[in-house]
Structures are given as C-alpha cells and as structure tokens.
C-alpha positions in Angstrom: 8.5 231.8 34.9 9.9 230.4 38.2 7.7 227.4 38.6 5.4 225.1 36.7 2.2 226.5 35.2 -1.2 225.3 35.8 -2.0 221.9 34.2 1.5 220.5 34.7 1.5 217.0 36.3 2.9 217.4 39.8 4.1 214.7 42.1 2.0 214.1 45.3 3.6 215.5 48.3 6.6 216.7 46.3 6.3 220.4 46.9 4.9 220.9 43.5 7.6 218.8 41.7 7.1 218.5 37.9 7.0 214.7 37.3 8.2 214.8 33.7 11.2 217.0 34.7 12.1 214.5 37.5 11.8 211.7 35.0 14.1 213.5 32.6 16.6 213.9 35.5 16.3 210.2 36.1 17.0 209.5 32.5 20.1 211.8 32.6 21.5 210.0 35.6 21.1 206.6 33.9 22.7 207.9 30.7 25.7 209.1 32.7 26.4 205.5 33.7 26.8 204.5 30.0 29.6 207.0 29.8 31.3 206.7 33.2 31.5 202.9 33.1 34.5 203.0 30.7 36.4 205.4 33.0 36.0 202.8 35.8 36.8 199.8 33.7 39.6 200.7 31.3 42.7 203.0 30.9 41.9 206.6 30.4 42.3 206.8 26.6 39.7 204.0 26.2 37.0 206.4 27.4 37.2 208.0 23.9 39.1 205.5 21.8 38.2 201.8 21.2 41.7 201.1 19.8 43.2 202.0 23.1 41.5 199.2 25.0 38.4 197.0 25.0 38.6 195.4 21.6 38.2 196.4 18.0 35.8 193.7 16.8 32.7 194.6 14.8 30.5 194.7 17.9 33.0 196.8 19.8 33.3 199.4 17.0 29.6 199.5 16.4 29.1 200.1 20.1 31.7 202.9 20.1 30.1 204.5 17.1 26.6 204.4 18.6 27.9 205.8 21.9 29.7 208.6 20.1 26.6 209.5 18.1 23.9 209.3 20.7 25.4 209.1 24.3 28.9 210.5 24.8 28.6 214.0 26.1 24.9 214.2 25.2 23.9 212.9 28.5 26.5 214.9 30.3 25.0 217.9 28.6 21.5 216.7 29.8 22.8 216.3 33.3 24.2 219.8 33.3 20.9 221.1 31.9 19.1 219.6 34.8 21.4 221.3 37.3 20.8 224.6 35.7 17.0 224.1 35.9 17.3 223.1 39.5 19.2 226.2 40.4 16.6 228.4 38.6 13.8 226.7 40.4 15.3 226.9 43.9 16.3 230.6 43.4 12.8 231.4 42.3 11.1 229.6 45.1 10.2 231.6 48.2 11.4 230.1 51.5 14.6 228.5 50.2 16.9 231.1 51.6 17.9 233.1 48.5 21.5 233.7 47.6 23.0 232.9 51.0 21.4 229.4 51.0 22.4 228.9 47.3 26.1 229.6 48.0 26.0 227.4 51.0 24.5 224.6 48.9 27.3 225.1 46.4 30.0 224.9 49.1 28.7 221.7 50.5 28.3 220.2 47.0 31.9 221.0 46.2 33.0 219.2 49.4 30.8 216.2 48.5 32.4 216.2 45.0 35.9 216.4 46.4 35.3 213.4 48.6 33.7 211.5 45.7 36.7 212.4 43.4 39.2 211.3 46.0 37.6 208.0 47.0 35.8 206.8 44.0 35.8 208.7 40.7 38.3 211.3 39.5 35.9 212.3 36.7 33.5 213.7 39.3 31.3 216.5 37.9 29.9 217.8 41.3 32.9 220.1 41.9 32.5 221.5 38.4 28.8 222.1 39.0 29.4 223.7 42.3 31.9 226.2 40.7 29.5 226.9 37.9 26.8 227.5 40.5 28.8 230.5 41.7 27.8 232.5 38.6 24.4 230.9 37.8 22.5 233.3 40.1 23.5 236.2 37.7 21.5 234.4 35.0 18.7 232.7 37.0 16.0 235.3 36.2 17.0 236.1 32.7 14.4 235.6 29.9 14.9 232.7 27.6 16.2 234.8 24.8 19.0 236.3 26.9 19.9 232.8 28.2 20.2 231.5 24.7 22.4 234.4 23.6 24.7 233.8 26.6 24.8 230.0 25.9 25.8 230.7 22.3 28.5 233.2 23.4 30.0 230.7 25.9 30.0 227.9 23.2 31.6 230.3 20.8 34.4 231.2 23.3 35.0 227.5 23.9 35.1 226.7 20.2 37.4 229.6 19.5 40.0 228.7 22.2 39.7 224.9 21.7 39.5 225.2 17.9 42.8 227.1 17.8 44.5 224.1 19.3 42.4 221.4 17.7 42.9 222.8 14.2 46.6 222.5 14.5 46.4 218.9 15.6 43.8 218.0 12.9 45.8 219.8 10.1 49.1 218.1 11.1 47.4 214.7 11.2 46.1 215.3 7.7 49.6 216.3 6.6 50.9 212.9 7.9 48.2 211.2 5.8 48.6 213.1 2.6 52.4 213.7 2.6 54.2 210.4 3.3 57.4 210.9 5.3 55.9 213.6 7.5 57.3 213.3 11.0 54.5 212.2 13.4 56.4 213.2 16.5 54.5 216.5 17.0 51.3 214.4 17.5 52.9 212.2 20.2 51.3 214.1 23.0 47.8 213.6 21.4 48.6 209.9 21.0 49.6 209.6 24.6 46.4 211.3 25.8 43.8 209.8 23.4 45.5 207.1 21.4 47.1 203.7 22.0 50.5 204.6 23.3 51.8 201.4 25.0 53.6 203.1 27.8 50.6 205.3 28.7 48.3 202.3 28.6 50.6 200.3 30.8 50.6 203.2 33.3 46.9 203.5 33.1 46.5 199.8 33.9 48.7 200.1 36.9 46.8 203.1 38.2 43.4 201.4 37.7 44.6 198.3 39.6 46.3 200.1 42.5 45.1 199.5 46.1 42.6 202.0 47.5 45.0 203.8 49.8 47.6 204.3 47.0 44.8 205.6 44.8 43.7 208.1 47.5 47.3 209.2 48.2 47.9 209.8 44.4 44.8 211.9 44.1 45.5 213.9 47.2 49.1 214.6 45.9 47.7 216.5 42.8 44.3 218.0 43.8 44.6 220.8 41.2 44.9 218.5 38.2 41.2 217.6 37.9 40.1 221.2 38.8 42.2 222.5 35.9 40.5 220.0 33.6 37.1 221.2 35.0 38.1 224.8 34.2 38.8 223.9 30.6 35.2 222.6 30.1 33.6 225.3 32.2 32.3 227.4 29.2 30.6 224.5 27.6 29.2 223.3 30.9 27.7 226.7 31.7 26.3 226.8 28.1 24.4 223.6 28.8 23.2 224.9 32.2 21.9 228.1 30.6 20.2 226.1 27.9 18.4 224.1 30.6 17.3 227.3 32.2 16.1 228.6 28.8 14.1 225.4 28.1 12.5 225.8 31.6 11.6 229.4 30.9 10.2 228.4 27.5 8.0 225.7 29.1 9.5 222.5 27.6 11.1 221.3 30.8 8.1 222.5 32.8 6.0 219.9 30.9 4.0 222.6 29.2 4.7 221.8 25.5 2.4 219.5 23.6 4.2 216.3 22.7 4.1 217.1 19.0 6.0 220.3 19.5 8.6 218.6 21.7 9.0 215.9 19.1 9.5 218.5 16.4 12.3 220.1 18.4 13.9 216.7 18.9 13.7 216.1 15.2 15.3 219.4 14.2 18.1 219.0 16.7 18.8 215.5 15.4 18.7 216.6 11.8 21.2 219.4 12.5 23.6 217.5 14.8 23.7 213.8 13.6 25.1 214.5 10.1 28.1 216.3 11.6 28.5 213.8 14.4 28.3 211.0 11.7 31.0 212.7 9.7 33.3 213.0 12.8 32.7 209.3 13.5 33.6 208.4 10.0 36.8 210.5 10.3 37.7 208.6 13.4 37.3 205.3 11.7 39.2 206.5 8.6 42.1 207.7 10.7 42.4 204.4 12.4 41.4 206.0 15.6 44.4 208.3 15.6 44.8 210.1 19.0 44.8 213.6 17.5 41.6 212.9 15.6 39.8 211.2 18.5 40.9 214.0 21.0 39.8 216.9 18.8 36.6 215.2 17.8 35.6 214.4 21.4 36.6 217.6 23.1 36.2 220.3 20.5 34.5 219.6 17.1 31.6 217.7 18.5 30.9 220.1 21.4 28.1 222.3 19.8 26.5 219.3 18.3 26.5 217.4 21.6 24.7 220.3 23.1 22.1 220.3 20.3 21.5 216.6 20.5 21.3 216.9 24.3 18.5 219.4 23.7 17.0 216.9 21.3 17.0 214.1 23.9 15.3 216.5 26.3 12.6 217.2 23.7 12.1 213.6 22.8 11.9 212.5 26.4 9.6 215.3 27.6 7.3 214.6 24.7 7.1 210.9 25.7 6.6 211.7 29.4 3.9 214.2 28.8 2.1 211.9 26.4 2.3 208.9 28.8 1.1 211.0 31.7 2.4 211.4 35.3 0.6 208.3 36.4 2.3 206.0 34.0 4.3 203.4 36.0 7.5 203.8 34.0 7.4 207.6 34.2 6.9 207.5 38.0 9.9 205.0 38.3 12.2 207.3 36.3 10.9 210.3 38.3 11.8 208.6 41.5 15.3 208.0 40.3 15.5 211.6 39.3 14.4 212.8 42.7 17.3 210.9 44.1 19.7 212.0 41.4 22.6 212.9 43.7 22.3 209.7 45.7 22.0 207.6 42.6 25.0 209.4 41.0 27.2 208.6 44.0 25.8 205.1 44.5 26.6 204.3 40.9 30.2 205.1 41.6 30.2 202.8 44.6 28.7 200.0 42.5 31.1 200.4 39.6 34.0 200.8 42.0 33.0 197.5 43.7 33.0 195.8 40.3 36.2 197.2 38.8 38.5 198.5 41.5 41.0 196.5 43.5 39.0 196.8 46.7 36.1 195.0 45.0 36.1 192.4 42.3 39.1 193.9 40.5 37.9 193.6 37.0 39.7 196.7 35.7 41.1 196.1 32.2 39.6 192.6 32.1 36.5 193.1 30.0 35.8 194.2 26.5 33.7 197.2 25.5 30.5 195.2 24.9 30.8 193.3 28.2 31.6 196.6 30.1 28.6 198.3 28.6 26.4 195.4 29.6 27.4 195.9 33.2 25.8 199.3 33.2 22.4 197.5 33.4 23.3 196.6 37.0 23.3 200.1 38.5 20.6 201.3 36.1 18.3 198.5 37.2 19.2 199.0 40.9 18.3 202.7 40.9 15.0 202.1 39.1 14.1 199.4 41.6 15.2 201.0 44.9 14.3 204.7 44.3 10.5 204.3 44.5 10.8 202.0 47.5 13.0 204.6 49.3 10.7 207.5 48.5 7.8 205.5 49.9 9.3 205.9 53.4 11.5 209.0 53.1 11.2 212.5 51.8 14.4 212.5 49.9 17.5 210.5 49.2 20.3 210.1 51.9 22.8 212.2 49.9 20.1 214.9 49.2 19.2 214.9 52.9 22.9 215.3 53.9 23.4 218.1 51.3 20.5 220.1 52.5 21.2 219.5 56.2 24.8 220.5 55.9 24.0 223.6 53.8 21.5 224.8 56.4 23.6 223.7 59.4 20.6 221.9 61.0 19.2 218.4 60.7 16.4 218.4 58.1 13.4 215.9 58.4 14.0 212.7 56.4 11.2 210.4 57.2 7.7 211.0 55.9 
C-alpha cells in the first residue's frame, strides 16, 4: 500500500492527505515541546534528572515521573515514525521525482537542521532524520512483516551494544549500594553526564546563559560532537521509522482501522511497556536519582518500551481521530499543525529560545520543573491557533515551502 485506501478521510485540496495522519503528526510535534523545553531551560543533566536542576518537591518529582512514563522519548519515537511514513508516502507517489528528489530533500533537510542546531537548539533531530533518510528508500516498499523484523533487529543491535555499557554501570552502582565502602569513582563520568555534579552544572549554567555569538562560535568549533551523538541513537531512530512504515502498510496510520482495533493495540502496548517503565522509574527514585541509573534507564533500558508505548500512543490517537471524524474541529486543528510540522518544530525553538536564551528574556536556569513545563502551553497554543489560519491562505508552511523549493531548485507555488 502506498497511499490511503478508499473510505479514508482526506483533507480538501491536500493532494489526498489523510486527516488523521496529519493530526497524529500535529500531536507528535506538540509532544516534542514537552521534552525539548527542559533542554532550553536548564543544564543538560536536568533533561533526564530532576535532582540536577529544577527542584525536587513533590510536584516536581511527580511531573518527572509522569514525563518518564508517558512522554520522554515516546513522542520522539512518534515523531520519527511520522518521518518514516512521510518518506514511504512520497517515494510511492508518482510525480514526486523518485530517488533523486528524495536525496535532494534529505540534503536540504540536513542543511536546515545544521542551521537550526547552530543558532537555536543543539538537540536538533533534523540532521539525524536526514541521515536516516539515506537508507530508508531500501525499506520503503517492504511489506509490513519485513519492516517489523528489521525494526526488531535494529533495536536488538542497539540494546546489545548499549546494554554492554549500561550493565556495567548498573551493576557497579548496585555494588556501591549493597557493599558499603565501594569506591564510587568509576561512576564519576555517569554522574557528570546525568547526575548533579556541581562543576558540570555550573558549566551548563554558563553555557545556557552565554551570548548568542559565543553560543554560535562554540557550536561551530565542535560540529562533529552532536553528529556522533546522533550516530549512537541511529539504530533506535531507524527502528521507529520502520515501525511507522509498517503501521502505514498495515493500515493503522492510513486511518483504516476501526477505533476498537486501534484502542486494543494501544491497550496491549501500554500493558507491556508501562510495568517495565514503572519499575525503571521506581529504581530512579530508589537510587536517589543516581547518574548511572538515570543515564542507563533513559538511554538504554527504556528504549524498547519507549518504542512500544510510542506505538500505543499512535493507536490511541488514531482511534480517537477516526472516531471523531475528519470534520471535527479539534482534529482539523491538530491536522493543520501537522501539515506545518517542520515550520512548527522550528518556530517552537524560536519561541523557547526567546524565553530562555540570553538574546531573549534570559530565563535559563531561573524556573522550576513545573513552571518550565507550564511554558510549553505557549508554543503549543500558538501552533494550534496559527496553523489553520496560515493554511487558509497558503498551500504549505514557510519552512516546508523553502524545503521543497530548495530541493527542486525552483520556486514552488505558495499561495493558494
């Protein structure tokens, strides 16, 4: 299947766009905000660890726990799934230029991501997606079964390599707990990266508050650092993209499943993943948010269950969208945000940068976890408000228009 089947709700004038799929893409973009905001607002370790920064009150810890269980990496997974689906749709659509056009799009996307990472957000995912896009055409026409097998193999490779390192950290941490007097020095690196090491936090605060030009110069001085980090998570990212393709092939993301079936999938994914994620969250609390425990939980042990719960979110959301119908106002609003996914992703970084960076209001390191999370409502509300208005006058978002125009080396029509 390379396109929606008959009976799927399509957007008017949208070249046969699947409204529920666009709405899911909009939900994914909004979910990403609830993750990225902490990278904009606090030192790096606080992205994973509440003990590092942002407060350890009851509300802060409850928010961290809820985020770890339901949001952290689940919506990044969902975002990657949407990218995989988009590649499959474009490669299967006649008149979109085939492989040459695809690789041109990936090249331009990488450049956009590099600019985004340099000016606004070093955690940019666009470069990672562009690099993943180099191999996606190999899989784009595979049947769902083969896609699932490939996704499982990629996840197994990631877990084997990551688990080798993570097991050592986790085992040694347990030794420090169970055998008093054990030297904690071997875990210092983990504490620096994911814990509350004072010197590291002080350095993180200085970096978060530096002037814009200093920030740009620092990032330009080590361009390979973030690409190396992207390479580390490439297997799990590709696994999510292939899962998205498989769910498109199977009909879920094409809006073809009855809501009851989609809800059953969501229920099964939650039943499998949440008990393990809950155990990992308990372990983090039990350890006092030790850096080794936090780091291995976030980057390794939770990875397959983040993917499963991301699939669960897709099932729950698609069931709700299909049940509500393409004409429901809230579905159309989410779908508009999804059609402008690239623009909204970049615009969110501009808004969060204006709030937290020195060139804006300079609130980096000034707010607690709860207050920081509340700020996410600003860009979320903005994209839900402006996206339908924009699409009432234009065919696509400004970033999408630039992406397509640059990839085709000609000015594409923008106004309706």
